[in-house]
C-alpha positions in Angstrom: 49.8 0.9 -40.3 48.8 -2.2 -42.3 48.0 -4.0 -39.0 45.7 -1.1 -37.8 43.8 -1.1 -41.1 43.2 -4.8 -41.0 42.0 -4.7 -37.4 39.7 -1.8 -38.1 38.2 -3.4 -41.2 37.7 -6.7 -39.2 35.9 -4.8 -36.5 33.6 -3.0 -39.0 32.8 -6.3 -40.7 31.9 -8.0 -37.4 29.7 -5.1 -36.3 27.8 -5.2 -39.6 27.2 -8.9 -39.3 25.8 -8.6 -35.8 23.5 -5.7 -37.0 22.2 -7.9 -39.8 21.5 -10.7 -37.4 19.6 -8.4 -35.1 17.3 -7.3 -38.0 16.4 -10.9 -38.8 14.8 -11.5 -35.4 11.0 -11.5 -35.6 9.1 -9.7 -32.8 6.5 -12.0 -31.3 3.4 -10.5 -29.7 2.8 -11.7 -26.2 -0.6 -11.8 -24.5 -0.6 -10.0 -21.2 -2.9 -10.7 -18.2 -5.5 -8.1 -17.4 -4.8 -5.9 -14.5 -7.6 -4.8 -12.2 -7.2 -1.7 -10.2 -9.3 -1.3 -7.1 -9.4 2.1 -5.4 -10.1 3.2 -1.9 -10.8 6.8 -2.7 -14.4 6.8 -1.5 -13.4 5.2 1.8 -10.7 7.8 2.4 -13.1 10.7 1.5 -15.6 9.4 3.9 -13.0 9.3 6.7 -11.8 12.8 5.9 -15.4 14.2 5.8 -16.0 12.6 9.2 -12.9 14.3 10.6 -13.7 17.7 9.0 -17.2 17.8 10.4 -16.2 17.0 14.0 -15.7 19.8 16.5 -12.7 18.2 18.2 -9.8 16.0 17.2 -11.0 12.7 15.9 -9.9 9.7 13.8 -12.3 7.7 11.8 -12.1 4.2 10.3 -14.8 3.2 7.9 -16.3 -0.3 7.5 -14.3 -0.9 4.3 -11.1 -0.1 6.2 -12.0 -2.5 9.0 -12.7 -5.2 6.5 -9.2 -5.0 5.2 -7.6 -5.5 8.7 -7.3 -8.9 10.3 -9.0 -7.6 13.4 -11.3 -9.6 15.6 -12.8 -6.7 17.7 -13.1 -2.9 17.7 -10.0 -2.4 19.9 -7.8 -4.3 17.4 -9.2 -2.3 14.5 -8.4 0.9 16.3 -4.8 -0.2 17.0 -4.1 0.3 13.2 -4.2 4.1 13.9 -0.9 5.7 14.7 -0.5 6.5 18.4 -3.1 4.0 19.5 -2.0 1.1 21.6 -3.9 -1.8 23.2 -3.9 -3.5 26.6 -3.9 -7.1 25.7 -5.3 -9.9 27.8 -5.2 -13.5 26.7 -4.0 -12.4 23.2 -6.8 -10.0 22.4 -6.9 -6.3 22.8 -9.3 -5.1 25.5 -8.6 -1.5 26.4 -7.4 1.3 24.0 -4.8 3.8 25.0 -4.1 6.9 22.9 -0.6 8.4 23.1 0.1 6.7 26.4 -2.9 8.1 28.3 -4.9 6.0 30.7 -7.5 3.9 28.8 -10.3 5.1 31.1 -9.9 8.6 29.7 -10.7 7.6 26.1 -14.1 7.2 24.5 -14.7 4.9 21.6 -18.0 5.0 19.7 -19.5 2.5 17.2 -22.4 4.0 15.2 -22.8 6.7 17.9 -22.8 4.2 20.8 -19.9 3.9 23.3 -17.9 0.7 23.1 -14.8 -0.8 24.8 
C-alpha cells in the first residue's frame, strides 16, 4: 500500500510540474501572408447563360476559360470539354470529334463564324 501511495504522489507531482511549465510559455504573434482569392463565378455564369439560351445541346467556353488553358488553337481549347477528342497531326489538334462521331459532322463556331 505504501508503494502505491508513493507512486501516485510522484505521478501527481510530475503532472503539476509539467502544467506549470506549460503556463510559463509566452504566445508569440506571427505575421501571416495575405491570401488573395480569385473567383471564376462570372465566367461560369456566362457559360451557363449561353447554354440555357441555346435551342439545342451546346457547350460554351469563354475567353477567360481559354486563357487558363495551355492551348495554341481552338481545337485544343475544345479538347478540355469532356467527350471531345482531337485528331492530331504533327503534335497539334486539327479536327474535333465529339463522343466518337466523325469530325466532319461537327460544327465549331468562334464569335458566330464557323472554324476548324
